[in-house]
Residue frames relative to the residue before (quaternion, step in Angstrom):
aa qw qx qy qz dx dy dz
M 1.0000 0.0000 0.0000 0.0000 0.00 0.00 0.00
T 0.2613 -0.7594 0.5757 0.1539 3.63 -0.90 0.92
I 0.6894 -0.4581 0.3541 0.4353 3.56 -1.30 0.20
R 0.6070 0.5672 -0.3642 0.4208 3.59 1.06 -0.63
D 0.6554 0.5079 -0.3079 0.4665 3.57 1.20 -0.50
W 0.5340 0.6391 -0.4007 0.3819 3.59 1.22 -0.20
P 0.5884 -0.5191 0.4407 0.4361 3.61 -1.13 0.28
E 0.6241 -0.6011 0.3541 0.3518 3.59 -0.95 0.90
A 0.6627 0.5271 -0.3046 0.4361 3.62 0.98 -0.84
E 0.7041 0.4540 -0.2689 0.4752 3.60 1.24 -0.39
R 0.5343 0.6165 -0.4066 0.4112 3.60 1.24 -0.14
P 0.5555 -0.6704 0.3798 0.3126 3.60 -0.66 1.10
R 0.7015 0.4763 -0.2873 0.4455 3.59 0.77 -0.96
E 0.6724 0.4877 -0.2825 0.4797 3.55 0.97 -0.94
K 0.6203 0.5423 -0.3255 0.4639 3.56 1.09 -0.81
L 0.6460 0.5205 -0.3162 0.4603 3.59 0.97 -0.88
L 0.6802 0.4983 -0.2850 0.4558 3.58 0.87 -0.95
A 0.7084 0.4620 -0.2630 0.4642 3.59 1.06 -0.74
Q 0.8247 0.2584 -0.0808 0.4965 3.56 0.95 -1.00
G 0.5409 -0.5911 0.4279 0.4184 3.63 1.20 -0.31
A 0.6558 -0.5600 0.3653 0.3507 3.49 -1.28 0.64
T 0.6462 0.5496 -0.3494 0.3979 3.60 0.97 -0.71
A 0.5943 0.5779 -0.3668 0.4222 3.61 1.22 -0.29
L 0.6398 0.5565 -0.3168 0.4250 3.58 1.21 -0.38
S 0.4837 -0.6356 0.5239 0.2959 3.51 -1.25 0.61
D 0.6751 -0.4588 0.3585 0.4529 3.60 -1.22 0.16
A 0.6519 0.5267 -0.3144 0.4458 3.58 0.95 -0.85
E 0.6645 0.5044 -0.3034 0.4604 3.58 0.97 -0.88
L 0.6386 0.5083 -0.3294 0.4747 3.62 1.01 -0.82
L 0.6733 0.4803 -0.3119 0.4676 3.60 0.89 -0.88
A 0.6116 0.5582 -0.3619 0.4283 3.61 1.01 -0.67
I 0.6301 0.5198 -0.3367 0.4684 3.57 1.05 -0.76
F 0.6411 0.5235 -0.3135 0.4655 3.53 1.03 -0.85
L 0.6772 0.4961 -0.2891 0.4601 3.63 0.94 -0.88
R 0.2416 -0.8035 0.4865 0.2436 3.58 1.16 -0.87
T 0.8140 0.0357 0.0086 0.5798 3.58 0.79 -0.97
G 0.4455 -0.6629 0.5323 0.2807 3.53 -1.29 0.35
I 0.4540 -0.6185 0.5230 0.3711 3.50 -1.18 -0.59
S 0.7650 -0.3865 0.2423 0.4547 3.55 -1.23 0.13
G 0.8343 0.1641 -0.1600 0.5014 3.55 -0.68 1.12
K 0.7521 0.3081 -0.1806 0.5539 3.58 1.30 -0.11
T 0.4049 -0.6794 0.5580 0.2513 3.56 -0.99 0.83
A 0.6794 -0.4759 0.3561 0.4302 3.57 -1.25 0.17
V 0.6424 0.5100 -0.3145 0.4779 3.59 1.14 -0.68
D 0.6232 0.5224 -0.3337 0.4768 3.60 1.04 -0.74
L 0.6592 0.5056 -0.3002 0.4687 3.57 0.95 -0.98
A 0.6445 0.5293 -0.3273 0.4442 3.59 0.95 -0.89
R 0.6540 0.5119 -0.3109 0.4622 3.60 0.95 -0.86
E 0.6406 0.5250 -0.3079 0.4682 3.55 1.06 -0.80
L 0.6683 0.5052 -0.2920 0.4614 3.55 0.97 -0.88
L 0.6457 0.5093 -0.3176 0.4720 3.58 0.99 -0.83
N 0.6422 0.4978 -0.3274 0.4824 3.60 1.00 -0.69
H 0.6540 0.5340 -0.3111 0.4362 3.58 0.97 -0.89
F 0.7644 0.3768 -0.1986 0.4840 3.57 0.87 -0.98
G 0.4785 -0.6712 0.4330 0.3647 3.59 1.23 -0.41
G 0.7932 -0.2362 0.1066 0.5510 3.63 1.11 0.55
L 0.6974 -0.5020 0.3360 0.3856 3.48 -1.40 0.20
R 0.6583 0.5209 -0.3175 0.4410 3.59 0.95 -0.79
P 0.6541 0.4871 -0.3363 0.4710 3.68 0.83 -0.82
L 0.6258 0.5314 -0.3441 0.4557 3.61 1.02 -0.76
M 0.7080 0.4763 -0.2719 0.4450 3.57 0.86 -0.94
E 0.7491 0.4075 -0.2099 0.4784 3.54 1.16 -0.60
C 0.4750 0.6919 -0.4395 0.3201 3.61 1.25 -0.03
S 0.6403 -0.5342 0.3918 0.3888 3.52 -1.29 0.32
E 0.6599 -0.4943 0.3881 0.4118 3.56 -1.26 0.31
T 0.6504 0.5335 -0.3157 0.4390 3.56 0.95 -0.86
A 0.6833 0.4700 -0.2855 0.4803 3.58 0.87 -0.93
F 0.6288 0.5367 -0.3251 0.4592 3.57 0.97 -0.81
C 0.7490 0.4337 -0.2513 0.4333 3.56 0.64 -1.08
H 0.6329 0.5415 -0.3324 0.4424 3.58 1.18 -0.34
A 0.5643 0.6003 -0.3808 0.4198 3.61 1.27 -0.26
P 0.5750 -0.6109 0.4173 0.3492 3.60 -1.04 0.66
G 0.8205 0.2499 -0.2052 0.4714 3.50 -1.01 0.91
L 0.6491 0.4658 -0.3173 0.5109 3.58 1.30 0.00
G 0.0542 0.7864 -0.6139 0.0413 3.59 -1.25 -0.33
R 0.7584 -0.4180 0.2625 0.4257 3.54 -1.32 0.07
A 0.6316 0.5339 -0.3424 0.4458 3.57 1.05 -0.77
K 0.6632 0.4869 -0.2961 0.4853 3.59 0.98 -0.81
Y 0.6283 0.5310 -0.3388 0.4566 3.57 1.05 -0.74
A 0.6587 0.5048 -0.3077 0.4654 3.56 0.98 -0.82
Q 0.6219 0.5468 -0.3109 0.4664 3.50 1.11 -0.81
L 0.6694 0.4995 -0.3044 0.4580 3.55 0.93 -0.90
Q 0.6405 0.5283 -0.3194 0.4568 3.60 0.97 -0.87
A 0.6491 0.5105 -0.3129 0.4691 3.54 1.01 -0.79
V 0.6377 0.5155 -0.3290 0.4684 3.61 0.99 -0.79
M 0.6786 0.4905 -0.2992 0.4576 3.59 0.90 -0.88
E 0.6519 0.5036 -0.3234 0.4656 3.59 1.01 -0.75
M 0.5990 0.5450 -0.3468 0.4732 3.61 1.08 -0.74
S 0.6382 0.5306 -0.3173 0.4587 3.58 0.99 -0.82
H 0.6440 0.5153 -0.3106 0.4725 3.57 0.97 -0.90
R 0.6907 0.4894 -0.2781 0.4540 3.55 0.89 -0.97
H 0.6076 0.5315 -0.3556 0.4711 3.59 1.08 -0.65
L 0.6587 0.5008 -0.3115 0.4673 3.60 0.88 -0.87
Q 0.6588 0.5091 -0.3002 0.4654 3.55 0.98 -0.90
A 0.6276 0.5482 -0.3393 0.4364 3.61 0.99 -0.78
S 0.6255 0.5355 -0.3274 0.4635 3.56 1.09 -0.74
L 0.6660 0.4905 -0.2985 0.4762 3.58 1.05 -0.76
V 0.6166 0.5362 -0.3449 0.4618 3.60 1.06 -0.70
R 0.6872 0.4937 -0.2824 0.4520 3.57 0.97 -0.86
D 0.7919 0.2746 -0.1146 0.5332 3.58 0.93 -0.92
S 0.5845 -0.5374 0.4673 0.3887 3.55 -1.32 0.26
A 0.5140 -0.6626 0.4599 0.2920 3.53 -0.94 0.98
L 0.6372 0.5398 -0.3211 0.4467 3.56 1.12 -0.71
E 0.6796 0.4704 -0.2726 0.4925 3.59 1.20 -0.57
S 0.7554 0.3298 -0.1657 0.5415 3.57 1.29 -0.29
P 0.0404 0.8562 -0.5151 0.0032 3.63 0.83 0.92
Q 0.6351 0.5367 -0.3379 0.4409 3.56 1.05 -0.68
A 0.6181 0.5304 -0.3313 0.4764 3.56 1.09 -0.77
V 0.6278 0.5329 -0.3386 0.4552 3.60 0.99 -0.81
R 0.6480 0.5239 -0.3004 0.4641 3.55 0.94 -0.97
Q 0.6674 0.5085 -0.2943 0.4576 3.56 0.84 -0.99
Y 0.6817 0.4974 -0.2985 0.4459 3.54 0.87 -0.93
L 0.6997 0.4639 -0.2800 0.4657 3.57 0.79 -0.97
S 0.6369 0.5120 -0.3359 0.4684 3.57 1.03 -0.74
A 0.6507 0.4963 -0.3341 0.4676 3.61 0.96 -0.74
R 0.6745 0.4956 -0.3074 0.4527 3.60 1.02 -0.66
L 0.8339 0.3081 -0.0902 0.4490 3.58 0.86 -0.98
R 0.5615 0.6611 -0.4002 0.2959 3.60 1.03 -0.60
H 0.7246 0.4590 -0.2576 0.4448 3.58 1.01 -0.79
E 0.4714 0.6904 -0.4531 0.3097 3.63 1.19 -0.17
A 0.3933 -0.7319 0.5140 0.2132 3.54 -0.95 0.92
R 0.7334 0.2528 -0.2047 0.5969 3.63 1.23 -0.27
E 0.6370 -0.5384 0.3988 0.3811 3.50 -1.30 0.31
V 0.0434 -0.7892 0.6123 -0.0205 3.56 -0.90 1.02
F 0.1796 -0.7723 0.6028 0.0889 3.56 -0.89 0.97
A 0.0046 0.8238 -0.5623 0.0720 3.56 -0.75 1.11
C 0.2566 -0.7540 0.5890 0.1371 3.52 -1.33 0.39
L 0.2208 -0.6759 0.6812 0.1741 3.50 -1.26 0.62
L 0.1602 -0.7887 0.5875 0.0838 3.60 -0.58 1.07
L 0.1519 -0.8275 0.5405 -0.0006 3.53 -0.76 1.15
D 0.4435 -0.6648 0.5302 0.2834 3.56 -1.19 0.59
N 0.7263 -0.4479 0.2859 0.4360 3.58 -1.28 -0.09
R 0.6655 0.4272 -0.3147 0.5250 3.60 1.28 -0.01
H 0.4927 -0.7065 0.3682 0.3500 3.53 1.39 0.37
R 0.4058 0.6519 -0.5160 0.3796 3.54 1.03 0.82
V 0.5618 -0.6397 0.4127 0.3237 3.55 -1.08 0.78
I 0.2469 -0.7381 0.6128 0.1371 3.55 -0.96 0.95
R 0.7980 -0.1232 0.1865 0.5596 3.51 0.90 -1.01
Y 0.2260 -0.7044 0.6499 0.1744 3.51 -1.30 0.54
E 0.0396 0.8137 -0.5771 0.0570 3.56 -0.89 0.91
A 0.2559 -0.7156 0.6320 0.1519 3.55 -0.88 1.09
L 0.1865 -0.8425 0.5029 0.0491 3.56 -0.54 1.24
F 0.8280 0.0930 -0.0045 0.5529 3.59 0.75 -0.95
Y 0.1535 -0.7748 0.6110 0.0535 3.54 -1.09 0.87
G 0.1413 -0.8252 0.5452 0.0428 3.53 -0.94 0.90
T 0.6798 -0.4083 0.3825 0.4741 3.51 -1.24 -0.50
I 0.7731 -0.3261 0.2290 0.4934 3.61 -1.16 -0.37
N 0.8332 0.1795 -0.0845 0.5162 3.61 1.10 -0.51
A 0.7831 0.2629 -0.1725 0.5366 3.62 1.14 0.30
A 0.0397 -0.7472 0.6624 0.0380 3.54 -1.28 0.56
S 0.3486 -0.7085 0.5704 0.2261 3.55 -1.01 0.85
V 0.1402 -0.7918 0.5943 0.0137 3.53 -0.72 1.18
Y 0.1291 -0.8002 0.5843 0.0395 3.57 -0.79 1.07
P 0.3987 -0.7542 0.4625 0.2416 3.66 -0.38 1.18
R 0.6093 0.5710 -0.3721 0.4053 3.59 1.01 -0.65
E 0.6555 0.5099 -0.3056 0.4657 3.58 1.07 -0.75
V 0.6229 0.5190 -0.3329 0.4815 3.56 1.09 -0.74
V 0.6519 0.5044 -0.3170 0.4691 3.62 0.89 -0.85
K 0.6434 0.5351 -0.3165 0.4466 3.59 0.94 -0.95
L 0.6591 0.5025 -0.2999 0.4723 3.60 0.90 -0.90
A 0.6617 0.5201 -0.3059 0.4451 3.56 0.83 -0.99
L 0.6645 0.4913 -0.2983 0.4775 3.61 0.94 -0.83
E 0.6371 0.5294 -0.3295 0.4531 3.58 0.98 -0.84
C 0.7278 0.4183 -0.2287 0.4930 3.59 1.02 -0.76
N 0.3586 -0.7372 0.4831 0.3074 3.61 1.33 -0.08
A 0.2274 0.8017 -0.5187 0.1912 3.57 0.96 0.84
A 0.3228 -0.7346 0.5656 0.1905 3.53 -1.15 0.70
A 0.7945 0.0080 -0.0051 0.6071 3.54 1.28 -0.44
V 0.1963 -0.7761 0.5852 0.1296 3.58 -1.20 0.33
I 0.1882 -0.6991 0.6648 0.1842 3.52 -1.36 0.32
L 0.2588 -0.7730 0.5635 0.1340 3.58 -0.63 1.11
S 0.0453 0.7986 -0.5994 0.0318 3.55 -1.21 0.49
H 0.1082 0.7600 -0.6405 0.0206 3.49 -1.22 0.57
N 0.4080 -0.7062 0.5232 0.2473 3.55 -1.22 0.43
H 0.2919 -0.6839 0.6339 0.2129 3.53 -1.37 0.31
P 0.3316 -0.7723 0.5009 0.2067 3.64 -0.31 1.13
S 0.5484 0.6001 -0.4068 0.4167 3.61 1.21 -0.35
G 0.4965 -0.6550 0.4278 0.3760 3.59 1.18 -0.49
V 0.6427 0.4987 -0.3269 0.4810 3.58 1.23 -0.31
A 0.3323 -0.8031 0.4695 0.1554 3.57 -0.57 1.19
E 0.4712 0.7040 -0.4466 0.2879 3.61 1.17 -0.35
P 0.4265 -0.7224 0.4842 0.2488 3.62 -0.69 1.12
S 0.3929 -0.6862 0.5680 0.2285 3.54 -1.21 0.71
Q 0.6629 -0.4674 0.3917 0.4343 3.52 -1.33 0.11
A 0.6210 0.5377 -0.3369 0.4601 3.59 1.06 -0.74
D 0.6104 0.5484 -0.3405 0.4591 3.59 1.05 -0.72
R 0.6753 0.4895 -0.2865 0.4715 3.57 0.96 -0.87
Q 0.6525 0.5267 -0.3077 0.4497 3.57 1.05 -0.80
I 0.6860 0.4616 -0.3052 0.4724 3.59 0.86 -0.88
T 0.5920 0.5615 -0.3622 0.4507 3.59 1.13 -0.62
E 0.6483 0.5068 -0.3170 0.4716 3.61 0.93 -0.85
R 0.6381 0.5228 -0.3227 0.4641 3.60 0.99 -0.83
L 0.6763 0.5041 -0.2885 0.4531 3.55 0.92 -0.94
C 0.6186 0.5415 -0.3268 0.4662 3.58 1.07 -0.85
E 0.6804 0.4961 -0.2818 0.4600 3.56 0.92 -0.91
A 0.6689 0.4909 -0.2978 0.4721 3.58 0.94 -0.85
L 0.7035 0.4513 -0.2851 0.4693 3.62 0.85 -0.79
S 0.6035 0.5698 -0.3664 0.4205 3.61 1.06 -0.66
V 0.5723 0.5936 -0.3804 0.4188 3.61 1.15 -0.58
V 0.7569 0.3162 -0.1888 0.5399 3.61 1.09 -0.64
D 0.5300 -0.6899 0.3627 0.3341 3.56 1.26 0.54
I 0.4663 0.6226 -0.4805 0.4051 3.51 0.99 0.95
R 0.3053 -0.7881 0.5117 0.1547 3.59 -0.68 1.09
V 0.2768 -0.6942 0.6343 0.1977 3.54 -1.22 0.62
L 0.2325 -0.8226 0.5068 0.1117 3.52 -0.32 1.29
D 0.7962 -0.1146 0.0929 0.5867 3.58 1.14 -0.61
H 0.1521 -0.7190 0.6601 0.1555 3.50 -1.36 0.21
M 0.1086 -0.8207 0.5606 0.0180 3.58 -0.51 1.20
V 0.2026 -0.7649 0.6027 0.1035 3.55 -0.87 1.00
I 0.2274 -0.8121 0.5297 0.0905 3.54 -0.60 1.13
G 0.0848 -0.7874 0.6095 0.0360 3.56 -0.75 1.02
D 0.7629 -0.3622 0.2576 0.4695 3.55 -1.24 -0.33
T 0.8241 0.0737 0.0002 0.5616 3.56 0.86 -0.95
D 0.7365 0.3705 -0.1964 0.5308 3.58 1.27 -0.02
V 0.1672 -0.7430 0.6371 0.1188 3.55 -1.30 0.46
V 0.1721 -0.7795 0.5952 0.0923 3.57 -0.79 1.00
S 0.1934 -0.7836 0.5854 0.0769 3.56 -0.86 1.07
F 0.4421 -0.6843 0.5209 0.2549 3.56 -0.87 1.07
A 0.6335 0.5396 -0.3309 0.4450 3.61 0.96 -0.88
E 0.6761 0.4863 -0.3002 0.4650 3.60 0.88 -0.84
R 0.6614 0.4830 -0.3046 0.4863 3.60 1.13 -0.58
G 0.4421 -0.7016 0.4466 0.3360 3.58 1.26 -0.24
W 0.4284 0.7202 -0.4336 0.3312 3.56 1.14 0.65
L 0.6821 0.4478 -0.2774 0.5072 3.58 1.28 -0.01
């Protein structure tokens, strides 16, 4: 039996159109992405098998090209398609920030930075550069580290902010360990960056630390 033989209300695509994407399970969403199954398996059967193989939807979406392409029913075309979908999601989130003030959309800022940094296997330090209305000018990943550290140079942050004519910045970095709690070193480098940027009248509005399931805001902690 193929998916076309299922009752209409149980077919993933029809279910999505009738009830919205949030009504679908991970397997049903993945089945729509796959479009077709393989010999002896429907797209939903294949999706369930892939989720079990990778350990869930997120590990599948974040795995390497090699691991992705070696899984049954996938390949380079699907990998390219997935990367395009993920980048469209990033750009959609960024467009919302460009349109609105970052200060008025703190949840959108969290979602965008989390989408950008949460999956990184090494520590990455990035900046959101903002205009005088606190709208996003640009996102820039500046420094890359090992699994637990990145060297951050205030001079380079100041240089970038001046090049972009930024009035303010939101700093961010991820913790590959998955634990978002800031370290003492995180607090110290934030103080140094605040001091360096204040010399050229650029405000640090926040520093967000991205973990696996949580985001810690320095501003919310009262550390800025």
